[in-house]
N, C-alpha and C positions, 0 to 999 in steps of 0.2 A: 109328881115331879117329872117323872119320865115322859108322861103324855104331853106335858107343857113343852118340854125340850123338842119333842118331835114336831109339835105345832109351830114352834118358832122356826125350826129348820125348814119345814114345808113353806112357811111364809117367805123366808129369805129366798128359797128357791123360786117361788113364783115371781117375787119382785125382780131377781136376777134374769129370769127367763123373759119378762116383759121388756126389761132394758135391752137385752140382746136382740130381741125381735125388733124393737124400735131402731136400734143402731143399724142392724142389718138391712132394714127397709129403707134407710136413707140412700139416696143416689149420690155417689161421689162427684165432687165438682170436677169438671173437665179442665185440665190445665191448658193454659193458652199455648198456641204453637210456638215452637222455637223461632220460626220466622214464617212470614206470609209467602205462599208460593207466588212466582212471578205471574203477573197478569198480562194479557195481550194488550200492548199499547196501540194496536191498530184495529181499525173497524173489522177487518178480516186478516188474520195472521196465520201463518204456517209455523207450528212449533217444531223445533229440532234440537236435539242434544248436541252440544258442542264441546271440544276439547281445545285448550289454548296450547299453541305451539310457537316456536320462534318464527319470524317472518322470513320466508324464502321466496325467491323469484320462481322457483319450481320445487316440487317435492315437499318434504316436511322437515323435521329436525335432522341434523346431520348424525347419522349412526356410524360410529367408528369400529371397525373390526381389525383384528390382527391377521396378516397375511401368512403367518407361520404359526404353527401350534406349539404349546409348551407351558411350563409352570411359570407363573408371574414371580419375579424376584424383587421387584421394587415398584412402587406407586409414587410417581413424582408430583401429581397434581391433586387438587381437592375440588370437591363438588362446590359450585358457586364461583369458582375461580375464572377470571378472564385470561385467556391465553392467546398468544400470537401464533401465526402459522409456523409449524416446525417445532413448537414447544414439546419437549418430551412428556408423555403422559404416563406410560408405564414400560417396564422392561421385562423380557422373557429370558429364561435360562438359555445361554448361548455358548456353553463350554465347547461342544462338539464343532459347531460352525466356526468359532474363534480359533480352534486348533487347525481346521482345514485352511483358514485364511493365513495363519502364520506358516504352515507348511508350503503353500503356494507362494507366499512372499519369499521364503528362502529359496525355492526353486527358481523364481524369477530373477533374484539377485545373483544366483550362481550362473544362470544363462547370460546375464549382462556381463558379468566378470569374464566369462569365456568369449564373448563377442568383443569385448575391449582388448583382450589378449590377442585375438586374431587381427584386429585393426592395428595393433601396436607392433606387429611384426614388420621387418626383421628385428629380432633381439640383438643388440650390439654385441653381447658376448658370443652369440652363435656366429656372427660375421667374423669375429677374431678367430674363432676355431676354424671356420672354413678357409680363411686366408692362410692360416698356419698350415693347414693341411695342403693347400696349393703350393706353398713354399717348399714344404717337405717333399711333395711329389716332384717338383722342378729339380730339387737337389738330387733326388733319387735317379731322375731321368739323366741328369748331367753326369752322375757317377757311372751309370750304366753305359752312356755314350762314350765317355772316356775310356772305359774298359774295353769296349768294342773296338774303338779306334786303335788302341795299342795292340790288341790281339790281331786285328786285321793287318796293321802295318808290319807287325813281326812276321806274320805268316806270309805276307807278300815278299819280304826280304829273304826269309829262309823258311820254307815250309816245314822243315824239320824242327824249328824252334818251337812252334805251337801246333798242336793237333787241330785238324779240321773241326772236330767236335767242340773243342773250346771256343773256336771263333763263332760257330753256330750258336752255342750256348750264350755267349756274350750278346750276339745279335738279338736272340729271343728275349734275353733280360732287358735289352734297351726297348724293344717294342712293348713289353709289358709295362715298363716304367712310363713310356709315352702314353699308353692307354690309361694308366692310372692317373696321369696328370689331366688328361681330358675329362675323366669322371669327376675328379675333385673340383675342376674348373666349372663344370656344369652344376655341381653341388653348390658352389659359391654363387653362381648366377641365380639358382633357385632360392637361396637364402636371402639374397638382396631383393628378390622380387616380393617377399613377404607372403601373407596368406592368399590362397586361391580365392578369387572373387566369388566363386560358387559357394565355398564353405562360409564365407562372410555372409552371403545373402541367405543361405539356409539357416545360419545361426540368427540372423535378424528376424526371420520368420518364426523361429522358435521362441524368441523373446517376445514378439508381438502375440503369438498364441498364449503364452503364459500371462502376459500382461492382461489380455482379455479375460482369461480364466480368473485371475486375481481380482479384477474389477467386478466380475459377476459374483464371486464369493463374498467380496466386501459389500456389494449392494444388498446381497441376501443377509449378511450379518447386520447391517443397518436396520433391517426390517425387524430385528428382534427387540428394537426400541420403537414402540408405536408413538408417533407424534401427531400433533394436531394438524389436520388437513387444511385448515383455514383459521382465520381469527374468529374467536367466539367465546361463549361462556360454557362451562361444563355443567350440564344439567343433571347428569347421573353418571357415576362411575360403578360399573357392575363387576369389578374384579378386585381382588384383594391379594396380598402376598401369600403365596402358597396355592392359590387357586389355578385351575387349568383353563386355559383359553385356546380357542381354535378359530379357523375361518368362519365357523357358524356363530361365534360369540362366546358367552359365558352361560353355563347351565343355571337355570333358576329353579330351585327346589320347590318354590310356591306354585308356579304355573306349570312346572314339569316341562319346560321348553327353554329355548336358547334366547337370550337377550344380547343386544349389542354390547360390546365391551365398554364403550363410552358413548353417551349421548350429548351432542353439543348443540347449542343454539347460537344464532348470530347476534352480536351485541348491537342492536339497533334500537331506535326510539319506538319503533313499531313491533307489535306482535300480531299473530294471526289466529283465527278461530277456525278450526275445521268442524263444520256442522254437518250433521248426518240427517238428511231429509228422507223420511220413509218413502219407499218406491210408489206407494199409493197416493202420495201427495206431490209427486214430481210434476204432474201435469198442471198443478196450480201455481207453480213458480212463475213469477213475473219475468219480463224481458230483462236481460242482463243489465242494460244501460239504465234501467229505471228501477233496480232492485234496491230496496231499503230493508235494514235489518237492525235490531237492537239486541244487545247481550245483557243478561241478568246474572249476577254472581250469586252462587248458591249461599244461602244463610245470611244474606244481607238484602237491603233495599237498594243497593247500588246497581246502576245500569250504565251502559256505555253504547253510543251509536257505532254501527259497524260500516265499514266500506267494502264494497264488493270487489274481489280480486279476480277469481276464476272459479270454474266448475271442473272438477276431476271427472271427465265423462265416462265413468265406469262404475255402475251399480255393483256393490260388493257386499259381503256379510258385514253386519253391524258389529262394531267393537264394543264389548260389554266390560270385561274385567282386566285383561292382561295388556291391552293396547296392541294386540297382534291380530293379524288377519287369519290366523290359524284356527281361532275359535269357531266351533260349529254351531251356528244359530240359524233360526229360521228367518229372522227379519233381514231384509236387504235394504240398503240405503244408498243415496247419491251424496257423495261428499261436496259441499259447497264451501269455498274458502272466502273468509272475510279478513280484513285487517283492522287494527285500531291502534291509536296512539297510547303508549303506556301512561296510565294516570300517576301523578305525583302524590296524590292524596292517600292512596292505599295500594298495597303491593298485589300484583298478579303474577303467578308463576306458570311456566309451561307444564302441561299435564293436568291443569286444573279443569274440572268439569263446569260448564255454564249452561244456562238456558238461552236459546236463541229463538226470537220471533222474527219471521220475514213477512213483509207486507205482501198480501195475496194481490194478484192482478185483477 
């Protein structure tokens, strides 16, 4: 019985091994490709990798940076939104600069008030006081004059009635009263003349200097709200509330580099393709006037004809991953820019990679 069980197990093992050997010997079926690679539509074509951008007369997409550094407190816009020139995009914490503006505003208003005070002189109340002082001085002079006249007449009639010292003292008192009257009369003239023109001009310059300082601080405060430099659509917003932004942009932890705070594209019917032609193929490019090209969209069988726009005449390192020229690669390419009309049948977005074939001369 035991031998029979061993023989059965051995037979099962042989059959299982044969099945396993048969199955493992079969070649797996190759799955069909997800999409067919783009084929050259020309008899001789130059292949180039391209990236879709918004159409610009010069340059590429609009990169928006902050002119002042700080922590983002608000983001007003959203990606994909179409904005007008001057539309607020995001705000940066501005408490220190706002305090500076408020301080300079108060200083400017105080200087203006002082200038208005100078121009409003003479003050009516001061004139009344000066006039009263003149009247009082005239009364004092008349009293001193009468006393002197009496003392002098009495002395002339009988020198023994009044001493010579009393007459001289009355005369001196009259002269002092006369001098005092002249002083208060000059003071009245000075009050009537108002503020000195040089004081007014100096205060006007002070107001002008403070106004310019206030305008400069206000202009700097306005930069804490970053606005759209032109009409366009928002392609990418690389800042969030609480993130730090500077004149270099916003730090990207994936590429370990700085990205523009906001990337904008122009809202036009056309888009452009920046195609990168390998430097070893540059000599095969046709004349600009006769250049023909076709764009193929990755993953589809869709293609679009391209219209030549310009060549960026500077061979530079090829962009591979981060869309930044800071990448260190060995391949150098010549950017050739084409444009195409945006199709209505299917969407195409800036930043999308495409295959480009250029007809060889």
